[in-house]
C-alpha positions as CSV (number, residue, x, y, z in Angstrom):
1,M,81.4,-30.8,-52.5
2,Q,81.5,-27.2,-51.3
3,I,78.6,-26.1,-49.1
4,H,77.0,-22.7,-49.8
5,R,74.9,-21.0,-47.2
6,T,72.9,-19.4,-50.0
7,M,71.5,-22.8,-50.9
8,K,68.2,-21.9,-49.2
9,L,67.8,-19.0,-51.7
10,R,68.5,-21.2,-54.7
11,L,66.0,-23.8,-53.5
12,A,63.4,-21.1,-53.0
13,I,64.0,-19.8,-56.5
14,I,63.7,-23.4,-57.9
15,C,60.4,-23.9,-56.1
16,L,59.0,-20.5,-57.3
17,T,60.1,-21.4,-60.8
18,A,58.3,-24.7,-60.5
19,I,55.1,-22.9,-59.6
20,A,55.3,-20.1,-62.1
21,A,56.4,-21.9,-65.2
22,S,53.9,-23.0,-67.9
23,V,53.0,-26.6,-67.2
24,F,51.5,-29.5,-69.1
25,I,48.4,-30.5,-67.1
26,V,46.7,-33.7,-68.1
27,V,44.0,-33.3,-65.4
28,S,43.6,-29.9,-63.7
29,E,43.2,-29.6,-60.0
30,E,40.0,-27.7,-60.6
31,S,38.5,-31.0,-61.9
32,F,38.4,-32.2,-58.3
33,G,36.4,-30.3,-55.7
34,A,37.4,-29.9,-52.1
35,S,35.2,-32.9,-51.2
36,S,37.0,-35.1,-53.7
37,R,40.3,-34.1,-52.2
38,A,39.1,-34.8,-48.7
39,T,37.7,-38.1,-49.7
40,W,40.9,-39.2,-51.4
41,Q,43.0,-38.2,-48.4
42,E,40.6,-40.0,-46.0
43,E,41.0,-43.2,-48.1
44,K,44.8,-42.8,-48.0
45,A,44.6,-42.5,-44.2
46,K,42.5,-45.6,-43.9
47,A,44.9,-47.5,-46.0
48,K,47.7,-46.7,-43.6
49,K,45.8,-48.1,-40.6
50,G,47.4,-51.2,-39.3
51,S,50.9,-50.2,-40.6
52,V,53.7,-48.5,-38.8
53,E,52.9,-44.8,-39.1
54,N,55.5,-42.7,-40.9
55,E,57.7,-45.7,-41.5
56,E,58.6,-44.3,-44.9
57,I,59.9,-41.0,-43.6
58,P,63.6,-40.8,-43.0
59,V,64.7,-39.9,-39.5
60,V,67.7,-38.1,-38.1
61,R,68.8,-37.8,-34.4
62,F,68.9,-34.1,-33.4
63,E,71.9,-34.6,-31.1
64,A,73.9,-36.7,-33.5
65,Q,77.1,-35.2,-35.0
66,Q,76.6,-35.2,-38.7
67,V,79.5,-35.7,-41.1
68,G,79.7,-35.1,-44.8
69,K,77.8,-32.5,-46.8
70,Q,75.1,-30.5,-45.2
71,R,72.9,-27.8,-46.7
72,E,71.3,-24.7,-45.4
73,I,67.8,-25.4,-46.5
74,K,64.9,-23.9,-44.7
75,S,61.5,-22.4,-45.3
76,P,60.7,-18.7,-44.9
77,G,60.4,-17.8,-41.3
78,H,62.3,-20.8,-40.1
79,D,65.3,-18.9,-38.6
80,K,65.5,-20.6,-35.2
81,P,66.9,-24.1,-34.4
82,I,64.4,-26.9,-34.2
83,E,63.1,-27.4,-30.7
84,E,61.6,-30.5,-29.0
85,M,57.8,-30.1,-28.4
86,T,56.7,-33.2,-26.5
87,N,53.0,-32.7,-27.2
88,I,53.5,-32.4,-31.0
89,T,54.4,-35.1,-33.4
90,D,53.6,-33.7,-36.8
91,I,54.4,-30.2,-38.0
92,T,52.9,-29.3,-41.4
93,E,53.6,-26.2,-43.4
94,S,50.4,-25.0,-45.0
95,E,50.1,-23.5,-48.5
96,S,53.1,-25.3,-49.9
97,W,54.3,-25.2,-53.5
98,I,53.7,-29.0,-53.7
99,E,50.0,-28.5,-53.4
100,R,50.0,-26.3,-56.6
101,L,52.2,-28.8,-58.6
102,P,50.3,-30.4,-61.5
103,A,50.1,-34.2,-61.8
104,L,52.7,-34.5,-64.5
105,P,55.1,-31.5,-64.2
106,I,56.9,-32.1,-67.5
107,E,57.7,-28.5,-68.3
108,T,59.2,-27.8,-64.9
109,S,61.3,-31.0,-64.7
110,D,64.8,-31.2,-65.9
111,A,64.5,-35.0,-65.9
112,V,61.8,-37.6,-65.7
113,L,63.0,-41.1,-65.0
114,I,62.2,-44.5,-63.6
115,G,64.4,-45.5,-60.8
116,T,64.7,-47.5,-57.6
117,V,65.5,-45.8,-54.2
118,T,68.4,-47.6,-52.6
119,Q,69.0,-45.2,-49.8
120,A,66.8,-42.7,-47.9
121,E,68.3,-40.5,-45.2
122,A,67.3,-37.4,-43.2
123,H,69.7,-34.6,-42.5
124,L,69.6,-31.4,-40.5
125,S,70.6,-28.2,-42.1
126,L,73.8,-26.5,-41.0
127,Q,72.2,-24.4,-38.3
128,K,69.7,-27.1,-37.4
129,T,66.8,-24.8,-38.4
130,S,65.3,-27.4,-40.7
131,V,65.4,-31.0,-41.8
132,Y,65.5,-32.4,-45.3
133,S,65.3,-35.9,-46.9
134,E,67.9,-37.2,-49.3
135,Y,67.4,-40.1,-51.7
136,I,69.9,-42.1,-53.7
137,I,68.1,-43.3,-56.9
138,V,69.5,-46.0,-59.2
139,I,68.2,-45.1,-62.7
140,D,66.4,-47.9,-64.5
141,K,65.1,-45.8,-67.5
142,V,65.5,-42.2,-68.5
143,L,62.2,-40.9,-70.0
144,S,63.3,-37.2,-70.3
145,D,66.7,-35.6,-69.8
146,K,67.3,-31.9,-70.1
147,T,70.3,-31.9,-67.6
148,D,73.9,-31.4,-68.4
149,L,74.9,-34.8,-66.9
150,S,73.7,-37.3,-69.5
151,L,71.8,-39.4,-67.0
152,E,71.9,-42.5,-69.2
153,S,75.6,-42.8,-68.4
154,V,75.5,-41.4,-64.8
155,R,73.1,-44.2,-63.7
156,T,72.5,-42.7,-60.2
157,L,71.4,-39.4,-58.8
158,T,70.7,-37.7,-55.5
159,A,67.3,-36.3,-55.1
160,M,66.2,-34.2,-52.1
161,R,63.2,-32.4,-50.7
162,E,62.4,-30.5,-47.6
163,G,61.0,-32.5,-44.7
164,G,61.7,-35.5,-42.6
165,R,61.6,-36.8,-39.0
166,V,63.8,-35.6,-36.1
167,Q,64.3,-37.7,-33.0
168,F,65.4,-36.2,-29.8
169,S,67.4,-37.7,-26.9
170,S,64.2,-38.4,-25.0
171,G,63.0,-40.6,-27.9
172,H,60.3,-38.2,-29.0
173,I,60.0,-37.8,-32.7
174,Q,58.7,-34.8,-34.6
175,T,57.8,-35.0,-38.3
176,Y,58.2,-32.0,-40.5
177,R,56.5,-31.8,-43.9
178,M,54.8,-29.5,-46.4
179,S,51.1,-29.7,-47.0
180,G,50.3,-32.5,-49.3
181,Q,53.9,-33.9,-49.2
182,G,54.7,-37.5,-49.3
183,F,58.1,-39.3,-49.0
184,L,59.8,-42.0,-51.1
185,R,60.6,-45.4,-49.6
186,A,63.8,-47.4,-49.9
187,N,63.8,-50.4,-52.1
188,R,60.8,-49.2,-54.1
189,K,60.6,-48.2,-57.8
190,Y,59.2,-44.8,-58.8
191,V,58.7,-42.5,-61.7
192,V,60.2,-39.3,-60.5
193,F,60.1,-35.7,-61.8
194,V,63.2,-33.8,-60.7
195,K,64.7,-30.3,-61.1
196,Q,68.5,-29.9,-61.3
197,N,70.6,-27.6,-59.3
198,R,73.5,-27.1,-61.7
199,E,75.8,-25.7,-59.0
200,T,75.6,-28.7,-56.7
201,Q,74.6,-31.3,-59.3
202,D,71.9,-32.4,-57.0
203,F,68.2,-32.6,-57.7
204,L,65.0,-31.2,-56.1
205,L,62.3,-33.9,-56.1
206,L,59.2,-32.3,-57.5
207,T,56.9,-35.3,-57.3
208,G,56.7,-39.0,-58.1
209,Y,54.6,-42.1,-58.5
210,Q,55.4,-45.5,-57.0
211,L,55.3,-48.5,-59.4
212,R,54.4,-51.7,-57.6
213,K,52.6,-54.9,-58.6
214,G,51.5,-53.4,-61.9
215,K,49.8,-50.4,-60.2
216,V,50.6,-46.7,-59.6
217,T,50.5,-44.9,-56.3
218,A,51.0,-41.1,-56.1
219,V,53.7,-40.0,-53.7
220,D,52.0,-36.7,-52.9
221,Q,48.5,-36.4,-51.6
222,I,47.3,-33.8,-54.1
223,A,43.8,-33.8,-55.6
224,S,44.9,-33.6,-59.2
225,H,47.5,-36.4,-58.7
226,S,44.8,-38.8,-57.4
227,V,43.6,-39.4,-61.0
228,Y,46.5,-41.8,-61.3
229,E,45.9,-43.7,-58.1
230,N,45.8,-47.4,-58.8
231,F,46.3,-46.7,-62.4
232,D,47.7,-49.5,-64.6
233,E,51.5,-49.1,-64.7
234,T,51.8,-49.7,-68.5
235,E,49.0,-47.2,-69.3
236,F,50.5,-44.7,-66.9
237,L,54.0,-44.9,-68.4
238,D,52.4,-44.5,-71.9
239,T,50.6,-41.4,-70.7
240,V,53.9,-39.9,-69.3
241,R,55.7,-40.6,-72.6
242,K,53.0,-39.0,-74.6
243,A,53.0,-36.0,-72.3
244,I,56.8,-35.7,-72.8
245,A,56.5,-36.0,-76.5
246,S,53.8,-33.4,-76.7
247,T,55.9,-30.8,-74.9
248,G,59.1,-31.6,-76.7
249,K,60.9,-32.3,-73.3
250,G,62.8,-35.3,-74.5
251,T,66.6,-35.4,-74.2
252,N,69.5,-33.2,-74.9
253,Q,71.0,-35.7,-77.2
C-alpha cells in the first residue's frame, strides 16, 4: 500500500469532520457536571489499581527498524522527533477531539460493528514524530455499514488511532495519548465506531465499548460515555440498533 506524507492532513480533516458534523446524542455531555466526570475517572483509576498499568496500550521500540507500511500521522505542533524524557512517563494532549465525541457517534461513523481484536501494535510515524496504535479486528456482526467495502464479506478491518507507548534503549517507556483516550485490548470483543479513509481503505477508530461477561465498559474516559458503564450488554446493543435506525445509518445494501 502506497504511503502518502499527506496522511496527517487527511486524518486531521477526518477528526474535524467528526467534531463538526451533526450527531445523534443519546445523553449529552452537559448532563454530567465536572464533578461527575472527575468522580467517574477516579473510579476508573481505582479499578486499575493492582493491575499492570498501561498493559493494554501497544508499545513500539524507538530504535527498532520498522518494516511494512508506516504513516505520517502527527498532531499539530508535533514536528520534531520523539525524544526520551527519563522523568516523564505519560504525555497527554489536552483539548482533544475525543473529549467532544458523543457517546454514540452514529452520524460521524462510516461503520458500527461488533468485533474481536486479534492484534494490537504500535507504530512510529515515518519521521518518528509521533506514535499510533493499529488494531486488526475480526468482524462478528455489522450493525451499520456506509463504507464501499461491504464489511459483511470483508470480515476483518484495520482500525487505528493516534497514541501508544514508546520504549527507548534504556528501557524507559513514554506513553502518548489524547485527553480522555483509551485503547483497545487484544482478544477482547468490542462495539466500535469507525470512520473510513477511502484512499487507504483503513479506518480511524472514533470510540468503542468493550463487551465482557454481559456488561459494557467504555473505551474512552469521557463523561457522556460513562452512562453506559456496566450497562447490560443486551440492552446496550438494543440501544445502539435503535440509534442507528433513527438516523437511517444502516447499510449501503
